[in-house]
N, CA, C and O atoms as a Tinker XYZ file with bonds, in Angstrom:
   340  protein
     1  N    -19.628000   -5.137000   -6.622000    73     2
     2  CA   -18.468000   -4.791000   -5.811000    64     1     3
     3  C    -17.476000   -4.038000   -6.695000    63     2     4     5
     4  O    -17.088000   -4.520000   -7.760000    81     3
     5  N    -17.073000   -2.862000   -6.244000    73     3     6
     6  CA   -16.142000   -2.042000   -7.008000    64     5     7
     7  C    -14.702000   -2.488000   -6.812000    63     6     8     9
     8  O    -14.411000   -3.369000   -6.003000    81     7
     9  N    -13.819000   -1.868000   -7.560000    73     7    10
    10  CA   -12.396000   -2.219000   -7.498000    64     9    11
    11  C    -11.829000   -1.973000   -6.101000    63    10    12    13
    12  O    -11.037000   -2.774000   -5.604000    81    11
    13  N    -12.229000   -0.872000   -5.464000    73    11    14
    14  CA   -11.740000   -0.569000   -4.107000    64    13    15
    15  C    -12.100000   -1.695000   -3.150000    63    14    16    17
    16  O    -11.252000   -2.165000   -2.391000    81    15
    17  N    -13.354000   -2.127000   -3.185000    73    15    18
    18  CA   -13.812000   -3.194000   -2.291000    64    17    19
    19  C    -13.115000   -4.516000   -2.586000    63    18    20    21
    20  O    -12.808000   -5.277000   -1.668000    81    19
    21  N    -12.861000   -4.792000   -3.876000    73    19    22
    22  CA   -12.154000   -6.022000   -4.248000    64    21    23
    23  C    -10.729000   -6.022000   -3.686000    63    22    24    25
    24  O    -10.258000   -7.037000   -3.173000    81    23
    25  N    -10.041000   -4.864000   -3.787000    73    23    26
    26  CA    -8.676000   -4.778000   -3.272000    64    25    27
    27  C     -8.646000   -4.894000   -1.752000    63    26    28    29
    28  O     -7.753000   -5.533000   -1.195000    81    27
    29  N     -9.620000   -4.278000   -1.077000    73    27    30
    30  CA    -9.701000   -4.386000    0.383000    64    29    31
    31  C     -9.940000   -5.838000    0.788000    63    30    32    33
    32  O     -9.287000   -6.347000    1.698000    81    31
    33  N    -10.875000   -6.503000    0.111000    73    31    34
    34  CA   -11.173000   -7.903000    0.419000    64    33    35
    35  C     -9.940000   -8.778000    0.177000    63    34    36    37
    36  O     -9.646000   -9.677000    0.965000    81    35
    37  N     -9.229000   -8.512000   -0.905000    73    35    38
    38  CA    -8.026000   -9.290000   -1.213000    64    37    39
    39  C     -6.978000   -9.093000   -0.122000    63    38    40    41
    40  O     -6.392000  -10.067000    0.349000    81    39
    41  N     -6.733000   -7.845000    0.287000    73    39    42
    42  CA    -5.735000   -7.568000    1.308000    64    41    43
    43  C     -6.125000   -8.170000    2.652000    63    42    44    45
    44  O     -5.275000   -8.707000    3.363000    81    43
    45  N     -7.405000   -8.084000    3.005000    73    43    46
    46  CA    -7.872000   -8.632000    4.284000    64    45    47
    47  C     -7.705000  -10.141000    4.357000    63    46    48    49
    48  O     -7.579000  -10.705000    5.444000    81    47
    49  N     -7.703000  -10.797000    3.198000    73    47    50
    50  CA    -7.561000  -12.261000    3.177000    64    49    51
    51  C     -6.104000  -12.689000    3.336000    63    50    52    53
    52  O     -5.799000  -13.879000    3.258000    81    51
    53  N     -5.204000  -11.734000    3.558000    73    51    54
    54  CA    -3.763000  -11.971000    3.679000    64    53    55
    55  C     -3.274000  -12.863000    2.529000    63    54    56    57
    56  O     -2.889000  -14.015000    2.732000    81    55
    57  N     -3.302000  -12.297000    1.321000    73    55    58
    58  CA    -2.933000  -13.087000    0.143000    64    57    59
    59  C     -1.431000  -13.362000    0.086000    63    58    60    61
    60  O     -0.631000  -12.658000    0.702000    81    59
    61  N     -1.078000  -14.376000   -0.649000    73    59    62
    62  CA     0.342000  -14.677000   -0.872000    64    61    63
    63  C      0.919000  -13.710000   -1.901000    63    62    64    65
    64  O      2.106000  -13.387000   -1.857000    81    63
    65  N      0.074000  -13.246000   -2.831000    73    63    66
    66  CA     0.535000  -12.286000   -3.832000    64    65    67
    67  C     -0.353000  -11.052000   -3.814000    63    66    68    69
    68  O     -1.576000  -11.139000   -3.915000    81    67
    69  N      0.289000   -9.912000   -3.683000    73    67    70
    70  CA    -0.369000   -8.610000   -3.741000    64    69    71
    71  C      0.665000   -7.704000   -4.390000    63    70    72    73
    72  O      1.726000   -7.460000   -3.815000    81    71
    73  N      0.367000   -7.208000   -5.573000    73    71    74
    74  CA     1.369000   -6.459000   -6.316000    64    73    75
    75  C      1.510000   -5.028000   -5.802000    63    74    76    77
    76  O      0.630000   -4.505000   -5.118000    81    75
    77  N      2.622000   -4.418000   -6.144000    73    75    78
    78  CA     2.832000   -3.012000   -5.787000    64    77    79
    79  C      1.748000   -2.165000   -6.444000    63    78    80    81
    80  O      1.261000   -1.205000   -5.846000    81    79
    81  N      1.366000   -2.518000   -7.677000    73    79    82
    82  CA     0.303000   -1.779000   -8.378000    64    81    83
    83  C     -1.022000   -1.897000   -7.625000    63    82    84    85
    84  O     -1.767000   -0.921000   -7.536000    81    83
    85  N     -1.330000   -3.088000   -7.077000    73    83    86
    86  CA    -2.535000   -3.271000   -6.258000    64    85    87
    87  C     -2.487000   -2.344000   -5.046000    63    86    88    89
    88  O     -3.462000   -1.659000   -4.737000    81    87
    89  N     -1.334000   -2.331000   -4.360000    73    87    90
    90  CA    -1.175000   -1.501000   -3.166000    64    89    91
    91  C     -1.326000   -0.019000   -3.517000    63    90    92    93
    92  O     -1.996000    0.730000   -2.807000    81    91
    93  N     -0.697000    0.392000   -4.614000    73    91    94
    94  CA    -0.775000    1.797000   -5.031000    64    93    95
    95  C     -2.206000    2.185000   -5.386000    63    94    96    97
    96  O     -2.653000    3.279000   -5.041000    81    95
    97  N     -2.926000    1.303000   -6.068000    73    95    98
    98  CA    -4.324000    1.573000   -6.408000    64    97    99
    99  C     -5.178000    1.687000   -5.151000    63    98   100   101
   100  O     -5.968000    2.620000   -5.013000    81    99
   101  N     -5.015000    0.733000   -4.235000    73    99   102
   102  CA    -5.790000    0.746000   -3.000000    64   101   103
   103  C     -5.528000    2.014000   -2.206000    63   102   104   105
   104  O     -6.464000    2.657000   -1.731000    81   103
   105  N     -4.262000    2.375000   -2.059000    73   103   106
   106  CA    -3.924000    3.581000   -1.301000    64   105   107
   107  C     -4.480000    4.826000   -1.985000    63   106   108   109
   108  O     -4.870000    5.780000   -1.312000    81   107
   109  N     -4.518000    4.825000   -3.309000    73   107   110
   110  CA    -5.133000    5.933000   -4.044000    64   109   111
   111  C     -6.617000    6.054000   -3.725000    63   110   112   113
   112  O     -7.129000    7.154000   -3.519000    81   111
   113  N     -7.306000    4.911000   -3.686000    73   111   114
   114  CA    -8.732000    4.902000   -3.328000    64   113   115
   115  C     -8.949000    5.413000   -1.910000    63   114   116   117
   116  O    -10.009000    5.958000   -1.599000    81   115
   117  N     -7.944000    5.239000   -1.045000    73   115   118
   118  CA    -8.055000    5.643000    0.357000    64   117   119
   119  C     -7.475000    7.042000    0.610000    63   118   120   121
   120  O     -7.154000    7.383000    1.748000    81   119
   121  N     -7.340000    7.846000   -0.443000    73   119   122
   122  CA    -6.902000    9.250000   -0.366000    64   121   123
   123  C     -5.424000    9.434000   -0.040000    63   122   124   125
   124  O     -5.046000   10.447000    0.548000    81   123
   125  N     -4.587000    8.475000   -0.412000    73   123   126
   126  CA    -3.143000    8.627000   -0.268000    64   125   127
   127  C     -2.574000    9.057000   -1.613000    63   126   128   129
   128  O     -3.092000    8.677000   -2.662000    81   127
   129  N     -1.517000    9.843000   -1.580000    73   127   130
   130  CA    -0.806000   10.156000   -2.812000    64   129   131
   131  C      0.646000    9.715000   -2.664000    63   130   132   133
   132  O      1.188000    9.637000   -1.561000    81   131
   133  N      1.248000    9.434000   -3.800000    73   131   134
   134  CA     2.614000    8.895000   -3.842000    64   133   135
   135  C      3.620000   10.031000   -3.771000    63   134   136   137
   136  O      3.482000   11.048000   -4.451000    81   135
   137  N      4.626000    9.843000   -2.946000    73   135   138
   138  CA     5.684000   10.832000   -2.818000    64   137   139
   139  C      7.009000   10.099000   -2.729000    63   138   140   141
   140  O      7.266000    9.406000   -1.745000    81   139
   141  N      7.860000   10.242000   -3.749000    73   139   142
   142  CA     9.188000    9.657000   -3.665000    64   141   143
   143  C      9.936000   10.406000   -2.576000    63   142   144   145
   144  O      9.831000   11.629000   -2.483000    81   143
   145  N     10.676000    9.702000   -1.766000    73   143   146
   146  CA    11.311000   10.307000   -0.597000    64   145   147
   147  C     12.537000   11.152000   -0.930000    63   146   148   149
   148  O     13.438000   11.277000   -0.100000    81   147
   149  N     12.587000   11.721000   -2.102000    73   147   150
   150  CA    13.737000   12.530000   -2.484000    64   149   151
   151  C     14.555000   11.843000   -3.555000    63   150   152   153
   152  O     14.276000   10.702000   -3.924000    81   151
   153  N     15.559000   12.531000   -4.050000    73   151   154
   154  CA    16.365000   12.022000   -5.163000    64   153   155
   155  C     17.088000   10.734000   -4.817000    63   154   156   157
   156  O     17.334000    9.910000   -5.697000    81   155
   157  N     17.429000   10.548000   -3.556000    73   155   158
   158  CA    18.198000    9.364000   -3.164000    64   157   159
   159  C     17.324000    8.292000   -2.520000    63   158   160   161
   160  O     17.829000    7.410000   -1.824000    81   159
   161  N     16.036000    8.367000   -2.746000    73   159   162
   162  CA    15.129000    7.432000   -2.079000    64   161   163
   163  C     15.220000    6.016000   -2.633000    63   162   164   165
   164  O     14.828000    5.061000   -1.963000    81   163
   165  N     15.733000    5.875000   -3.845000    73   163   166
   166  CA    15.796000    4.545000   -4.443000    64   165   167
   167  C     14.414000    3.973000   -4.633000    63   166   168   169
   168  O     13.565000    4.594000   -5.272000    81   167
   169  N     14.177000    2.793000   -4.086000    73   167   170
   170  CA    12.881000    2.137000   -4.263000    64   169   171
   171  C     11.909000    2.449000   -3.127000    63   170   172   173
   172  O     10.798000    1.919000   -3.099000    81   171
   173  N     12.317000    3.300000   -2.200000    73   171   174
   174  CA    11.426000    3.651000   -1.092000    64   173   175
   175  C     10.392000    4.671000   -1.562000    63   174   176   177
   176  O     10.736000    5.752000   -2.039000    81   175
   177  N      9.133000    4.308000   -1.420000    73   175   178
   178  CA     8.040000    5.173000   -1.843000    64   177   179
   179  C      7.178000    5.487000   -0.628000    63   178   180   181
   180  O      6.736000    4.581000    0.079000    81   179
   181  N      6.943000    6.769000   -0.389000    73   179   182
   182  CA     6.094000    7.191000    0.720000    64   181   183
   183  C      4.710000    7.514000    0.160000    63   182   184   185
   184  O      4.578000    8.232000   -0.831000    81   183
   185  N      3.699000    6.978000    0.804000    73   183   186
   186  CA     2.325000    7.306000    0.476000    64   185   187
   187  C      1.786000    8.146000    1.626000    63   186   188   189
   188  O      1.836000    7.735000    2.785000    81   187
   189  N      1.275000    9.315000    1.295000    73   187   190
   190  CA     0.848000   10.276000    2.309000    64   189   191
   191  C     -0.642000   10.543000    2.170000    63   190   192   193
   192  O     -1.163000   10.700000    1.066000    81   191
   193  N     -1.319000   10.591000    3.317000    73   191   194
   194  CA    -2.728000   10.969000    3.336000    64   193   195
   195  C     -2.896000   12.167000    4.258000    63   194   196   197
   196  O     -2.747000   12.056000    5.475000    81   195
   197  N     -3.207000   13.307000    3.666000    73   195   198
   198  CA    -3.483000   14.485000    4.474000    64   197   199
   199  C     -4.854000   14.355000    5.139000    63   198   200   201
   200  O     -5.085000   14.885000    6.226000    81   199
   201  N     -5.757000   13.639000    4.467000    73   199   202
   202  CA    -7.109000   13.424000    5.011000    64   201   203
   203  C     -7.044000   12.673000    6.343000    63   202   204   205
   204  O     -7.753000   13.020000    7.287000    81   203
   205  N     -6.194000   11.642000    6.418000    73   203   206
   206  CA    -6.084000   10.827000    7.630000    64   205   207
   207  C     -4.831000   11.152000    8.442000    63   206   208   209
   208  O     -4.592000   10.547000    9.487000    81   207
   209  N     -4.028000   12.112000    7.958000    73   207   210
   210  CA    -2.822000   12.550000    8.646000    64   209   211
   211  C     -1.897000   11.376000    8.974000    63   210   212   213
   212  O     -1.464000   11.208000   10.115000    81   211
   213  N     -1.605000   10.573000    7.956000    73   211   214
   214  CA    -0.746000    9.412000    8.151000    64   213   215
   215  C      0.121000    9.168000    6.921000    63   214   216   217
   216  O     -0.185000    9.647000    5.829000    81   215
   217  N      1.201000    8.422000    7.108000    73   215   218
   218  CA     2.122000    8.073000    6.031000    64   217   219
   219  C      2.378000    6.572000    6.052000    63   218   220   221
   220  O      2.393000    5.940000    7.109000    81   219
   221  N      2.576000    6.021000    4.869000    73   219   222
   222  CA     2.917000    4.606000    4.733000    64   221   223
   223  C      4.125000    4.513000    3.812000    63   222   224   225
   224  O      4.113000    5.046000    2.703000    81   223
   225  N      5.166000    3.836000    4.278000    73   223   226
   226  CA     6.383000    3.660000    3.486000    64   225   227
   227  C      6.408000    2.244000    2.923000    63   226   228   229
   228  O      6.284000    1.268000    3.663000    81   227
   229  N      6.570000    2.143000    1.614000    73   227   230
   230  CA     6.700000    0.846000    0.959000    64   229   231
   231  C      7.972000    0.843000    0.123000    63   230   232   233
   232  O      8.364000    1.870000   -0.431000    81   231
   233  N      8.598000   -0.294000    0.039000    73   231   234
   234  CA     9.713000   -0.468000   -0.879000    64   233   235
   235  C      9.155000   -1.072000   -2.155000    63   234   236   237
   236  O      8.529000   -2.131000   -2.126000    81   235
   237  N      9.383000   -0.403000   -3.265000    73   235   238
   238  CA     8.897000   -0.914000   -4.542000    64   237   239
   239  C      9.762000   -2.106000   -4.940000    63   238   240   241
   240  O     10.978000   -1.979000   -5.088000    81   239
   241  N      9.129000   -3.260000   -5.111000    73   239   242
   242  CA     9.900000   -4.452000   -5.449000    64   241   243
   243  C     10.430000   -4.396000   -6.880000    63   242   244   245
   244  O      9.781000   -3.853000   -7.774000    81   243
   245  N     11.610000   -4.961000   -7.081000    73   243   246
   246  CA    12.162000   -5.062000   -8.417000    64   245   247
   247  C     13.142000   -6.225000   -8.434000    63   246   248   249
   248  O     13.883000   -6.368000   -7.461000    81   247
   249  N     13.203000   -7.033000   -9.416000    73   247   250
   250  CA    12.471000   -6.917000  -10.675000    64   249   251
   251  C     11.054000   -7.484000  -10.598000    63   250   252   253
   252  O     10.263000   -7.289000  -11.520000    81   251
   253  N     10.727000   -8.178000   -9.517000    73   251   254
   254  CA     9.369000   -8.742000   -9.407000    64   253   255
   255  C      8.354000   -7.620000   -9.197000    63   254   256   257
   256  O      8.729000   -6.480000   -8.922000    81   255
   257  N      7.089000   -7.944000   -9.326000    73   255   258
   258  CA     6.028000   -6.961000   -9.150000    64   257   259
   259  C      5.287000   -7.147000   -7.816000    63   258   260   261
   260  O      4.606000   -6.234000   -7.348000    81   259
   261  N      5.425000   -8.331000   -7.214000    73   259   262
   262  CA     4.690000   -8.657000   -5.998000    64   261   263
   263  C      5.427000   -8.160000   -4.758000    63   262   264   265
   264  O      6.655000   -8.206000   -4.683000    81   263
   265  N      4.646000   -7.686000   -3.791000    73   263   266
   266  CA     5.214000   -7.342000   -2.496000    64   265   267
   267  C      5.593000   -8.635000   -1.786000    63   266   268   269
   268  O      5.001000   -9.684000   -2.041000    81   267
   269  N      6.565000   -8.561000   -0.907000    73   267   270
   270  CA     6.920000   -9.719000   -0.092000    64   269   271
   271  C      5.863000   -9.910000    0.993000    63   270   272   273
   272  O      5.131000   -8.977000    1.324000    81   271
   273  N      5.786000  -11.119000    1.543000    73   271   274
   274  CA     4.747000  -11.419000    2.528000    64   273   275
   275  C      4.768000  -10.463000    3.717000    63   274   276   277
   276  O      3.711000  -10.044000    4.188000    81   275
   277  N      5.966000  -10.112000    4.211000    73   275   278
   278  CA     6.024000   -9.216000    5.363000    64   277   279
   279  C      5.500000   -7.825000    5.003000    63   278   280   281
   280  O      4.924000   -7.141000    5.849000    81   279
   281  N      5.699000   -7.402000    3.741000    73   279   282
   282  CA     5.202000   -6.096000    3.310000    64   281   283
   283  C      3.673000   -6.090000    3.256000    63   282   284   285
   284  O      3.036000   -5.111000    3.644000    81   283
   285  N      3.100000   -7.174000    2.778000    73   283   286
   286  CA     1.645000   -7.294000    2.719000    64   285   287
   287  C      1.080000   -7.236000    4.136000    63   286   288   289
   288  O      0.104000   -6.533000    4.396000    81   287
   289  N      1.702000   -7.983000    5.049000    73   287   290
   290  CA     1.243000   -8.017000    6.441000    64   289   291
   291  C      1.343000   -6.623000    7.077000    63   290   292   293
   292  O      0.410000   -6.184000    7.750000    81   291
   293  N      2.464000   -5.928000    6.869000    73   291   294
   294  CA     2.634000   -4.595000    7.445000    64   293   295
   295  C      1.623000   -3.602000    6.876000    63   294   296   297
   296  O      1.064000   -2.791000    7.615000    81   295
   297  N      1.387000   -3.663000    5.564000    73   295   298
   298  CA     0.410000   -2.777000    4.940000    64   297   299
   299  C     -0.979000   -3.018000    5.518000    63   298   300   301
   300  O     -1.695000   -2.079000    5.864000    81   299
   301  N     -1.346000   -4.292000    5.616000    73   299   302
   302  CA    -2.655000   -4.657000    6.170000    64   301   303
   303  C     -2.788000   -4.155000    7.611000    63   302   304   305
   304  O     -3.801000   -3.554000    7.970000    81   303
   305  N     -1.769000   -4.403000    8.433000    73   303   306
   306  CA    -1.813000   -3.996000    9.841000    64   305   307
   307  C     -1.918000   -2.483000    9.986000    63   306   308   309
   308  O     -2.677000   -1.985000   10.817000    81   307
   309  N     -1.157000   -1.757000    9.177000    73   307   310
   310  CA    -1.194000   -0.298000    9.299000    64   309   311
   311  C     -2.549000    0.259000    8.885000    63   310   312   313
   312  O     -3.070000    1.164000    9.537000    81   311
   313  N     -3.122000   -0.265000    7.818000    73   311   314
   314  CA    -4.432000    0.213000    7.377000    64   313   315
   315  C     -5.517000   -0.158000    8.383000    63   314   316   317
   316  O     -6.464000    0.603000    8.580000    81   315
   317  N     -5.386000   -1.327000    9.025000    73   315   318
   318  CA    -6.350000   -1.715000   10.062000    64   317   319
   319  C     -6.221000   -0.817000   11.286000    63   318   320   321
   320  O     -7.232000   -0.406000   11.857000    81   319
   321  N     -4.983000   -0.505000   11.702000    73   319   322
   322  CA    -4.768000    0.365000   12.858000    64   321   323
   323  C     -5.352000    1.741000   12.619000    63   322   324   325
   324  O     -5.857000    2.373000   13.546000    81   323
   325  N     -5.286000    2.211000   11.380000    73   323   326
   326  CA    -5.828000    3.527000   11.049000    64   325   327
   327  C     -7.341000    3.482000   10.858000    63   326   328   329
   328  O     -7.979000    4.522000   10.692000    81   327
   329  N     -7.919000    2.270000   10.881000    73   327   330
   330  CA    -9.353000    2.118000   10.704000    64   329   331
   331  C     -9.814000    2.317000    9.268000    63   330   332   333
   332  O    -10.972000    2.659000    9.024000    81   331
   333  N     -8.907000    2.103000    8.318000    73   331   334
   334  CA    -9.229000    2.339000    6.904000    64   333   335
   335  C     -9.738000    1.093000    6.189000    63   334   336   337
   336  O    -10.369000    1.190000    5.137000    81   335
   337  N     -9.461000   -0.079000    6.764000    73   335   338
   338  CA   -10.001000   -1.319000    6.193000    64   337   339
   339  C    -10.559000   -2.181000    7.306000    63   338   340
   340  O    -11.064000   -3.273000    7.047000    81   339
């Protein structure tokens, strides 16, 4: 099982901890690229996929590294709706 499959399996299990780095890696495997929403975006990071014609907005957590539970749930739901996981 490759890293992509491990991250998908982890996300599908609705984990209590899923780091921003995990999310960024997974989205990279799924053909998304990171785009800061401009100079005033702060911690808002947009991930864009031209292949799937979709965008995902995440707030980069700080100082912790883990996404909050609602962020994990939203990420999982959006990727499922797009048929990517």
